[in-house]
C-alpha positions as a printed Julia matrix, in Angstrom:
209×3 Matrix{Float64}:
 -18.7    23.14  -17.32
 -19.55   24.27  -14.14
 -16.15   24.0   -12.17
 -14.65   26.89  -14.34
 -17.57   29.36  -14.47
 -19.12   31.58  -17.17
 -15.91   33.68  -17.65
 -13.46   30.89  -18.87
 -16.29   29.98  -21.17
 -16.83   32.93  -22.54
 -12.91   33.17  -23.16
 -13.4    30.12  -25.04
 -16.11   31.28  -27.11
 -14.53   34.18  -28.09
 -10.87   32.57  -28.73
 -12.85   30.35  -30.72
 -13.61   33.63  -32.77
 -10.17   34.3   -33.48
  -9.25   33.89  -37.5
  -5.32   34.08  -37.14
  -4.11   30.61  -36.24
  -0.97   31.55  -34.31
  -3.01   34.26  -32.09
  -5.89   31.72  -31.4
  -3.32   29.02  -30.37
  -1.47   31.41  -28.07
  -4.66   32.69  -26.68
  -5.65   29.42  -25.78
  -2.34   28.79  -23.88
  -3.23   31.79  -22.3
  -6.72   30.25  -20.91
  -5.11   27.58  -19.63
  -2.99   29.26  -17.27
  -5.58   31.39  -16.29
  -7.48   28.36  -15.21
  -4.61   27.44  -13.05
  -4.06   30.7   -11.84
  -8.24   31.19  -10.63
  -7.97   27.52   -9.38
  -4.69   26.41   -7.28
  -5.61   23.06   -6.66
  -5.59   22.36  -10.62
  -2.25   22.94  -10.84
  -1.42   19.59   -9.61
  -3.78   18.26  -12.5
  -2.37   17.03  -15.8
  -1.79   19.23  -18.38
  -3.78   16.85  -20.9
  -7.02   17.09  -18.81
  -7.02   20.94  -18.57
  -6.77   21.0   -22.56
  -9.51   18.47  -23.28
 -11.91   20.1   -20.88
 -10.77   23.13  -23.22
 -11.89   21.37  -26.39
 -14.75   20.09  -24.5
 -15.73   23.91  -23.86
 -15.37   24.61  -27.07
 -17.76   21.57  -28.25
 -14.37   20.24  -29.97
 -14.17   23.44  -32.58
 -11.08   25.28  -31.25
  -8.61   24.42  -33.95
  -5.38   24.93  -32.48
  -1.47   23.88  -32.34
  -1.86   22.58  -28.39
   0.31   19.86  -26.89
  -2.06   17.08  -26.81
  -4.41   15.99  -29.68
  -8.14   16.86  -29.28
  -9.92   13.81  -27.75
 -12.65   12.03  -29.6
 -16.14   13.63  -28.97
 -17.81   10.27  -29.39
 -16.01    9.33  -25.94
 -17.78   12.2   -24.1
 -20.1    10.54  -22.22
 -19.86    7.04  -23.01
 -20.07    4.54  -19.81
 -16.99    3.38  -18.01
 -16.45   -0.52  -18.54
 -18.27   -2.39  -16.02
 -15.93   -3.26  -12.95
 -15.51   -7.33  -12.66
 -15.87   -8.46   -8.95
 -13.61  -11.39   -8.11
 -15.2   -14.68   -8.97
 -15.31  -17.46   -6.17
 -15.96  -17.83   -2.61
 -13.8   -16.66   -0.03
 -12.62  -19.82    2.55
 -12.54  -17.79    5.46
 -14.68  -14.62    5.05
 -13.22  -12.87    8.23
  -9.75  -13.03    6.9
 -10.52  -11.95    3.46
  -9.28  -12.85   -0.2
  -6.21  -10.43    0.42
  -4.81  -13.1     2.83
  -5.41  -16.05    0.45
  -3.93  -13.56   -2.17
  -0.64  -13.64    0.23
  -0.78  -16.76    1.01
  -0.77  -17.55   -3.08
   2.5   -15.52   -3.07
   4.2   -16.51    0.12
   4.11  -20.27   -1.34
   5.95  -19.24   -4.41
   8.93  -18.05   -2.46
  12.11  -20.18   -2.59
  14.11  -19.62    0.31
  13.22  -21.0     3.47
  14.24  -18.02    5.56
  12.17  -15.62    3.4
   9.14  -17.88    3.5
   9.2   -18.11    7.01
   9.44  -14.47    7.61
   6.42  -14.09    5.11
   4.45  -16.9     7.12
   5.03  -15.23   10.37
   3.73  -12.06    8.7
   1.05  -13.7     7.0
   0.21  -15.12   11.08
   0.16  -11.39   12.53
  -2.55  -10.09    9.92
  -4.75  -13.29   10.54
  -4.96  -12.86   13.92
  -5.39   -9.45   14.15
  -8.18  -10.03   11.95
  -9.39  -13.25   13.95
  -9.47  -11.23   17.44
 -11.62   -8.69   15.84
 -14.24  -11.6    15.35
 -13.83  -13.86   17.93
 -11.67  -12.9    21.21
 -12.66  -15.81   23.23
 -10.99  -19.35   23.2
  -8.47  -17.91   20.83
  -5.33  -19.89   20.09
  -2.02  -19.58   17.54
  -2.9   -23.15   16.62
  -6.1   -22.21   14.9
  -4.3   -19.88   12.84
  -1.75  -22.49   11.7
  -4.58  -24.71   10.92
  -5.88  -22.28    8.99
  -2.77  -21.39    7.23
  -2.19  -24.96    5.95
  -5.94  -24.87    4.77
  -5.43  -22.47    2.6
  -2.12  -23.16    1.61
  -3.24  -27.02    0.73
  -0.17  -28.05    3.42
   2.45  -25.76    1.23
   3.21  -23.79    4.4
   4.2   -24.56    7.35
   5.96  -23.4    10.82
   6.46  -24.91   14.29
   3.54  -24.19   16.96
   5.44  -24.42   19.96
   8.44  -22.17   18.33
   5.31  -19.59   17.25
   4.18  -19.75   20.95
   7.38  -19.64   22.24
   8.56  -16.84   20.82
   4.98  -14.86   20.21
   5.5   -14.72   16.61
   2.24  -13.85   15.72
   1.94  -11.2    18.26
   1.7    -7.29   16.13
   4.67   -6.4    17.88
   6.97   -9.25   17.15
   9.75   -8.18   14.61
   9.53   -9.63   10.92
  13.18  -10.59   10.41
  13.35  -12.72   13.91
  15.75  -15.41   13.84
  16.32  -18.01   16.16
  19.42  -17.83   17.5
  22.18  -20.9    16.86
  23.46  -22.97   19.8
  26.92  -21.48   19.47
  24.88  -18.35   19.95
  23.64  -19.15   22.73
  26.52  -20.58   24.26
  28.74  -17.31   23.82
  25.4   -15.71   25.56
  25.52  -17.57   28.66
  29.01  -17.3    28.61
  29.29  -13.45   28.64
  26.36  -13.27   31.22
  28.3   -15.45   33.44
  31.46  -13.41   32.86
  29.2   -10.25   33.91
  28.04  -11.55   36.76
  31.55  -12.46   38.22
  32.74   -9.33   37.33
  29.92   -7.06   39.05
  30.49   -9.6    42.35
  34.62   -9.03   41.96
  34.05   -5.61   41.85
  31.75   -5.4    44.57
  34.06   -7.19   46.69
  36.35   -4.41   46.74
  34.0    -1.94   47.7
  34.52   -0.36   51.47
  32.09   -0.58   53.98
  30.57    2.45   55.44
  30.51    3.09   58.99
């Protein structure tokens, strides 16, 4: 194994020739520690990998009481299993398959508020993907129509609400909640009260000559 060099390979060959099993095992542990010291980047590696490499360098002749069993020689050089590609055509290629998966997850959400939050998040992603393909004639209604199509009509959010609050814009908070009527009324009263106090305070100011 070229990454370890000839010196390590020589040590492995020497350890394989040690007759005493205890000394042979202790020497194998020493080689693993030497490998770590010579290659600081390998300190983060799993110890099992280093021991597997040790067995490979010994051509599977190293008989020691190691912390891990010797790997099967037949697995060396064995081709990995082919990676299966996802089947099925993507409906909207500019969104990708991950958007379809997110929509499938959003459909499973039972809580209405959580599902709406998921729709807003998905809409923001779709808007950013859509804008990279077509910056002209863009409208939030297109995103909503695509969400309805991909979810087969199971996901919906009011278009006017999306436009008025800019819900599909990337800088919009995902935990957005529409204020209730009581909150709107109280906010209006607070604003009027603050304005009255400003006018009253201004009336007490003395004019400067």
